[in-house]
C-alpha positions as CSV (number, residue, x, y, z in Angstrom):
1,X,-38.4,127.1,108.2
2,X,-35.1,125.3,108.7
3,X,-35.4,121.8,109.9
4,X,-32.3,120.3,111.6
5,X,-31.7,116.6,112.1
6,X,-29.7,114.9,114.8
7,X,-29.2,111.5,116.3
8,X,-30.7,110.8,119.7
9,X,-30.1,109.2,123.1
10,X,-32.4,108.0,125.9
11,X,-32.6,111.5,127.4
12,X,-34.9,112.4,124.6
13,X,-37.6,109.9,125.6
14,X,-40.0,112.5,127.2
15,X,-39.7,114.7,124.2
16,X,-40.1,111.7,121.9
17,X,-43.2,110.7,123.7
18,X,-44.8,114.2,123.4
19,X,-43.9,114.3,119.7
20,X,-45.2,110.7,119.2
21,X,-48.6,111.6,120.7
22,X,-48.9,114.7,118.7
23,X,-47.8,113.0,115.5
24,X,-50.2,110.1,115.9
25,X,-53.3,111.9,117.1
26,X,-54.9,111.4,113.7
27,X,-53.5,108.0,113.1
28,X,-55.8,105.0,112.1
29,X,-54.8,103.2,115.3
30,X,-55.5,104.6,118.7
31,X,-52.2,105.4,120.4
32,X,-53.6,106.8,123.7
33,X,-52.4,103.7,125.5
34,X,-48.7,104.6,125.0
35,X,-47.5,106.1,128.2
36,X,-43.8,107.0,128.6
37,X,-43.2,103.8,130.4
38,X,-44.9,101.8,127.7
39,X,-42.8,103.7,125.1
40,X,-39.6,102.6,127.0
41,X,-40.9,99.0,127.1
42,X,-41.7,99.1,123.4
43,X,-38.3,100.6,122.5
44,X,-36.6,97.7,124.4
45,X,-38.9,95.2,122.7
46,X,-38.0,96.7,119.2
47,X,-34.3,96.7,120.1
48,X,-34.2,100.5,119.4
49,X,-30.7,102.0,119.1
50,X,-31.1,105.6,120.0
51,X,-27.7,106.5,118.6
52,X,-28.9,105.5,115.2
53,X,-32.4,107.0,115.6
54,X,-33.1,110.5,114.3
55,X,-35.0,113.5,115.6
56,X,-36.2,116.4,113.4
57,X,-36.2,119.9,115.0
58,X,-37.6,123.3,114.3
59,X,-35.5,125.5,116.5
60,X,-35.6,123.5,119.8
61,X,-38.9,121.7,119.2
62,X,-38.9,118.1,118.1
63,X,-41.3,117.9,115.2
64,X,-40.5,114.5,113.9
65,X,-38.7,111.2,114.7
66,X,-37.4,108.0,113.2
67,X,-36.8,105.3,115.8
68,X,-34.5,102.5,114.5
69,X,-34.2,99.0,115.9
70,X,-31.2,96.8,115.2
71,X,-31.0,93.0,115.1
72,X,-29.5,90.1,113.1
73,X,-32.2,88.5,110.9
74,X,-31.3,85.5,108.7
75,X,-27.6,86.3,109.5
76,X,-27.9,89.8,108.1
77,X,-27.5,92.9,110.3
78,X,-30.9,94.5,109.9
79,X,-32.5,97.8,110.8
80,X,-36.2,98.2,111.5
81,X,-38.3,101.3,111.5
82,X,-39.8,101.1,115.0
83,X,-41.8,104.3,114.5
84,X,-41.8,107.3,112.2
85,X,-43.9,110.4,113.0
86,X,-44.1,114.0,111.9
87,X,-46.4,116.6,113.5
88,X,-49.2,117.4,111.2
89,X,-48.3,121.0,110.3
90,X,-44.8,119.9,109.2
91,X,-46.0,117.2,106.8
92,X,-45.5,117.5,103.1
93,X,-42.1,119.2,103.6
94,X,-39.9,116.1,103.1
95,X,-39.2,115.7,106.8
96,X,-39.7,111.9,106.9
97,X,-37.4,111.5,103.9
98,X,-34.9,113.9,105.4
99,X,-34.7,111.8,108.6
100,X,-34.2,108.6,106.6
101,X,-31.5,110.1,104.4
102,X,-29.8,111.5,107.5
103,X,-29.7,108.0,109.0
104,X,-28.7,106.0,106.0
105,X,-25.0,106.8,105.9
106,X,-24.5,105.9,109.5
107,X,-26.5,102.7,109.1
108,X,-24.2,101.7,106.2
109,X,-21.2,102.6,108.3
110,X,-22.1,100.3,111.1
111,X,-22.8,97.5,108.6
112,X,-26.5,97.4,108.2
113,X,-27.4,95.2,105.2
114,X,-31.2,95.5,105.1
115,X,-33.9,98.0,106.3
116,X,-37.3,96.7,107.2
117,X,-40.5,98.5,108.1
118,X,-44.2,97.8,108.6
119,X,-47.0,100.1,107.5
120,X,-50.8,99.8,107.7
121,X,-52.2,98.7,104.4
122,X,-54.8,101.5,104.6
123,X,-52.0,104.1,104.8
124,X,-51.7,104.6,101.1
125,X,-49.7,107.9,101.3
126,X,-47.0,106.3,103.5
127,X,-46.8,103.2,101.2
128,X,-46.4,105.5,98.2
129,X,-43.6,107.4,100.0
130,X,-41.8,104.3,101.0
131,X,-42.0,102.8,97.6
132,X,-40.6,106.1,96.2
133,X,-37.7,105.8,98.6
134,X,-36.9,102.3,97.3
135,X,-38.8,100.0,99.6
136,X,-40.8,97.0,98.2
137,X,-43.5,94.9,99.8
138,X,-42.1,91.7,101.2
139,X,-45.2,90.2,102.9
140,X,-48.6,91.1,104.4
141,X,-49.7,90.6,108.0
142,X,-53.2,90.3,109.5
143,X,-53.8,92.1,112.8
144,X,-56.5,91.1,115.2
145,X,-58.2,92.7,118.2
146,X,-60.3,90.6,120.7
147,X,-62.9,92.3,122.9
148,X,-62.7,89.9,125.8
149,X,-66.3,90.3,126.7
150,X,-67.2,88.7,123.4
151,X,-64.9,85.7,123.9
152,X,-66.7,82.4,124.3
153,X,-64.7,79.2,124.7
154,X,-66.2,75.9,123.8
155,X,-64.6,73.3,125.9
156,X,-62.8,70.7,123.8
157,X,-63.9,67.2,123.6
158,X,-61.9,64.1,124.2
159,X,-58.6,65.8,124.6
160,X,-57.5,66.3,128.2
161,X,-55.7,69.6,127.7
162,X,-53.4,70.7,130.5
163,X,-52.1,74.2,130.5
164,X,-48.5,74.7,131.9
165,X,-46.5,77.8,132.3
166,X,-42.8,78.0,131.4
167,X,-40.0,80.5,131.0
168,X,-38.3,82.1,128.0
169,X,-35.5,79.5,127.9
170,X,-38.0,76.6,127.7
171,X,-40.0,78.5,125.1
172,X,-37.1,78.0,122.7
173,X,-37.8,74.3,122.7
174,X,-41.2,74.8,121.1
175,X,-40.6,77.5,118.5
176,X,-40.7,74.7,115.9
177,X,-44.5,74.8,116.2
178,X,-44.5,78.2,114.5
179,X,-45.2,77.6,110.8
180,X,-44.7,81.2,109.7
181,X,-42.1,84.0,110.2
182,X,-43.3,86.4,112.8
183,X,-43.0,90.1,112.5
184,X,-40.0,92.1,114.0
185,X,-41.9,93.0,117.2
186,X,-42.9,89.4,117.9
187,X,-39.6,87.5,117.3
188,X,-37.9,85.5,120.0
189,X,-35.3,88.4,120.2
190,X,-38.1,90.8,121.1
191,X,-39.4,88.4,123.8
192,X,-35.9,87.9,125.2
193,X,-35.3,91.7,125.4
194,X,-38.4,92.3,127.6
195,X,-37.5,93.0,131.2
196,X,-41.1,92.9,132.5
197,X,-43.0,89.7,133.3
198,X,-44.4,87.7,130.4
199,X,-47.1,85.0,130.5
200,X,-45.9,82.0,128.5
201,X,-48.3,79.1,128.5
202,X,-48.1,75.7,126.8
203,X,-51.0,73.4,126.1
204,X,-50.1,69.7,126.7
205,X,-51.9,66.5,125.9
206,X,-50.4,63.4,127.4
207,X,-47.2,65.4,128.2
208,X,-46.8,66.5,124.5
209,X,-46.9,70.3,123.8
210,X,-49.5,70.8,121.1
211,X,-49.5,74.6,121.3
212,X,-48.3,77.7,123.2
213,X,-49.0,81.3,123.7
214,X,-46.8,84.3,124.7
215,X,-48.6,87.3,126.2
216,X,-47.2,90.6,127.2
217,X,-49.4,92.2,129.9
218,X,-47.7,95.7,129.7
219,X,-49.2,96.1,126.2
220,X,-51.9,93.5,126.3
221,X,-50.4,91.9,123.2
222,X,-50.2,88.2,122.2
223,X,-46.7,87.9,120.7
224,X,-47.0,84.3,119.6
225,X,-49.8,81.8,119.4
226,X,-48.9,78.5,117.7
227,X,-50.8,75.2,117.5
228,X,-49.3,71.9,116.3
229,X,-50.3,70.8,112.9
230,X,-53.4,68.6,113.1
231,X,-54.7,70.3,116.3
232,X,-55.9,73.6,114.8
233,X,-59.6,72.7,114.9
234,X,-59.5,71.3,118.4
235,X,-60.0,74.5,120.5
236,X,-56.4,74.5,121.8
237,X,-56.1,78.2,121.2
238,X,-59.4,78.8,123.0
239,X,-58.1,76.8,126.0
240,X,-55.0,79.0,126.1
241,X,-56.9,82.3,125.9
242,X,-59.5,81.1,128.5
243,X,-56.7,80.2,130.9
244,X,-55.0,83.6,130.2
245,X,-58.2,85.6,131.0
246,X,-58.7,83.6,134.2
247,X,-55.2,84.3,135.3
248,X,-55.8,88.0,134.6
249,X,-59.1,87.8,136.6
250,X,-60.9,88.9,133.5
251,X,-59.7,92.5,134.0
252,X,-58.4,92.8,130.5
253,X,-61.0,94.4,128.1
254,X,-59.0,94.0,124.9
255,X,-56.2,91.9,123.5
256,X,-54.3,92.5,120.3
257,X,-52.4,90.1,118.2
């Protein structure tokens, strides 16, 4: 078996999608939602540069991939592993490491200073492999999934909360409400790169923005949900989610964030 590596372009998206679905069929997270169009949307959102991304091939069949996004984070040109997959029967042969090694020299050539990735905490083999390759844990994230049929909003109190929509440009005025560094896929750069419609709502009390939410209907993901300090216990986030579900005519069964 001779595995060959090569850099990609957008013409490989159909083949990438097929390889993705086969590689992740036994993954801890259900990937059945990821149509080709959603893969295109996710690639834009992750700022994937296909010319720096790698495919692994056995003869003419793609058996693995490494999708790499590029952005400037904290003034450093940074790469992000937007997705690494290897078809099950080819695992254990160093394919993932081979793709990374193939990409590294070109990443260095274009001036990449840092390489980031995110991995499920339950995926111990992947964590071990990444640590062996020189990666170290920087921070942990919590991921949530809301079954909307189980959502119950308790109307808030004395606050007269008004929900207003605004655009990406106006959103930048309220990012100070975020009191943590969001992950690569949820940054303002990710939001700005999305071509499809977003739902961006702010919660206002007496014309003061006390919280906001950014929702991406294509993937049913909440990108950002921020509440002003001192208002976290006042059901502001519940008001934002209730308003969102009403706008979506309660047709969304599940939301992730």
